[in-house]
N, C-alpha and C positions, 0 to 999 in steps of 0.2 A: 259651312257654318250657318246656323239658323239666323233668320232676320232678327234684329234687335227689337225687343219689346220692353218698354219701361214698366209696363204693368207686370210682366213676368219677373223682371229684375226686382221690383218692389215686393212682389209676393215672396220671392226667394229670401229677400232680406228680412221681411217681417216674420216669416216662419222661423228662421234661424235665430232671430233676435229674441223671440218669445222663449225658445228653448234655452238660450243663454241666460235670460233673466231668471228662469226657473231652476238654474243650476245650483247645486248645494254650495258651491263656492261663494255664493253671494253673502254668506254669513261673514265673510272677510270684510265686506263693506260696513257692516254693523260695528265690527271691531275698530275699523278705521275711523268711523264717526265718533266713537267713544274716545279714541286717542286724540282726535282733532279737538274735541271739546275740552279735554283735560290740558292739552298742550297749548292751544291758541285761544279758544273762546273764554275759558275760565280766567286766565291772567288779565284779559281785557276787561271783563265784567268786574273783576275784583278791583281794578284800578278805577272803574266807573263808580263803584260803590264807595270807595275811599274818598273820591272827589265829590260825591253826591251829584254827579252829572250823568246824563244818558249818553249812550253810544249811538252813532249812526248804524242802522241795522245792517248796512253793507260792509262795515269796517271789519268784522270778524272774517268774512269771506276774503276780503282783500288781503288781510293778514295771512290767511292760510295759503293763498295763491302766490304770496311773495316770500314765504318762509323757505329758507334754503334747506331746512330739514324736511319740511313737508313736501317740497317740490322734488325731493329725492324719494320719499315714501309713496306719494301719490302715483307716479309712473310705475314703481315696482309693484304696487298692488294691482294696478291696471294690467301690467304685463302678466301677472299671475292669473288674473281673471280671464284673459284672452289667450292663455298659453296654448290652447288647442285650435286657435284661429289661424287659417281657415280649416275647418274640420273636413278632411278628405279621407273617405274610405270607399269600399266597393260600392255601397249604396249611393254615395255622392257622385261617383263616376257615372252611374246609370242616370242620375238626375241631370248631370251636365250634358250627357248625350241627348236627353229628352228636351231640355229647354235651350240648349245652345251655350257655347263657351262665353260669348259676349254677355248674354243675359246673366249667367252665373257670376261672371267677373264683376259686372256692375252691381249685382246683388250683394256681393261681398264688400264692395266699397260702401254701399248704402248701410249695410249691417254695421260696419266699422263706425260710420258716422253716428248711427243710432246709439251704439255702445258708448261712444265718447260723450255725446250730448247727455245721455241718461246718467252716466257715471258722474260727470261734473254737476249735473242738476241735483243729484242726491247730496253731493258735498255742499253745494250752494244752499239748498233747503235746510240741510243739517246745521248750517251756521246762521242762517237768517231767521228761521222759524222761532228758535228760542229767544230771539231778540225782539219779536213783534210787540210784546207786552212791556218792554222796558227800554226800547230804543226809539229813534225818530227816523223818518224818511225825508231826506232833503239832500240836495246836491251841495253839501258842505261838510267839512270835517268836524268832528265833535271836539269839545274842549278837552276831553280825555286824551285824544290823539295829539292835539297841538299844545296843550297847556299843563299836562301832568307834571312835567319836569320843573316847570316854573313854580308850581305849588309845592312840589316835593323834590327839591334839588338833590337831596341825599339819596334818592332812589333812581338816579339817572341811568344806572347800569342794569336796572331790573329787566327781566325778560319781557314782561308785558309792555314795557316802553319800546323795546327793540322790535316788537312785532309790526309797528307802524312807523317806519323811519321817516326822517325829514325829507329824504329823497322822494317820498311819495306825496306827503301833504303839502310840501312847498312847491311842487311842480305840477301836480294834476288835481283835477276835481275828483270827488268821490265817484261819480258816475263814470268818468273817463277811466279812472284806475280800475274799477270793477269790470268794465267791458273789455279793456285791454288785457287784463289779467286772465279773464275767462277765455278769450280767443287765443291768446298766446299759448296757454297751457293746453287748450284743445288741439292746436297745431302740433305741439310736442307729442301728444298722445297719438295723433294721426300718423306721425312719422314712425312711431314705434309699431303701430298696427300694420302699416304698409311694408315695413321691413319684414315682418313675419309672413305676410301674404306673398311678397315677391320671392323670398327665399324658399317658401313652401312650394311654389309653382316651379322653381328651379331644382326641386328635390333636395334642398339643403336647409330644412326647417330648423334642425338643431343649431346649425351655424347662425341662422337668423336670430335665434333666441340668445345665443352667446353675444352676438353683435349688439343687440339691444341692451343686454346687461352691461357690456363694456362701455357703450355710449353713455348710459346713465351714470356709471361709476366715474368715468373720465370727466364728464360734465360736472359732477359734484366736486371732484378733486380740483379741477381747474378753477371753478368758481370760488372754492374755499381759499385758495392762495392768491386770488385776484390777478392771475396772469392773463395777458391778452389772448392766450390760447383758448380761454373760456368761450370766446365768441366763435370758435370753430365748432362748438357743440350746441345742440338744440336747447340744453338746459338754461344756460345764461341768457340766450335769446328769448326765452319764455318767462324770465323773471323781470317784471316791469321796472322795479326800483333800481336795478343794477344799471339801467340806461342813463340814470340821472345823478347829478351831484346834489348836495344838500341845499345849496343856495343859488348857484349860477344857472342861468337858462340854457347855456350851451351844454348839450348832453355829452356823457362819456362815450356813448355809442348811439348814433341816430336810430330812432325806432324804425325808420324806413329800412335800414339795413337788415334788422331782424325780421321784419315782415317779408322782405324780398328773399332773404336766406331761407326762411321756413317754407315759403311758397315754392321756391325753386326746388328745394329738396323733395317736397311732396310731389311736384310735377315730374321730377326725374324718376321717382319711385313708381309713379303711375305709368309712365312710359315703359319702364322695365317690366312692370306687371302686365301691361298689354302685350308686350313681346312674348313674355313667358306663357300667357294663356293661349296665345296664337300657336305656340310650339308644344302645347301641352300634350303629353303622350298618355293615352289611356292605359297602356300596359304598365306593369310594375307599380301600381298605385300605392303600394305599401311604402315605396321609397319617398313618395310625396308626404306621407303622414309621419315620417321619421326625421 
């Protein structure tokens, strides 16, 4: 095995990341942004206009990252975008031989991190940029989030109201909610990508794809019925507001549990990935790609 070189690993990641960004499937991201705008941003801005009050520019992103519908759609779209990750064919095998297994493996991890950061950054910018001219930047919740129901009690059940539940604005600051939401969703996407990587190296890529789909579906189902089983899935652990009650400080589930859960799962997958690349067989590479 060739000596590890961070420079080679980074070069491998950067080259493949650029190819991924230029893939025709990126049009799906544009469709996702349009859906997010209609589904989450518009209801909030409509409430703001009705009250004559500005939103915090981070509130639409927080709403998106904590929506049970969007936290189903965002991973599904990401899974679609990285469906061929890691891309392994005959040319890739020659490349692995040239730069070394360790360099290629770390390069794939870096590429996954790049994909996650850029994917969530596009969603973040897609929700924040439209608010720059009509929102405010401050570590405090807007009156739209905290006082809309008081002004319009007959609209308590409106979808725009449900986007920012009391579990968020009564328990966390805006900055804390935004950072936690971003990092937890990023960890969720990391787990999805690592499952694909590990199962590909064990020549079971299709099975890995099925497991990812099943994990997303089960996570959604368990979260929808509010069973304690939802905490066995990454989805519930990545939704910030599910951890808190509306009024009491004692959480339903400590945030530390979710952080440890997600990090341990990522670490376990990385270990299995390291084992798999160490035993990687250059023969029958078509089995890896299927």
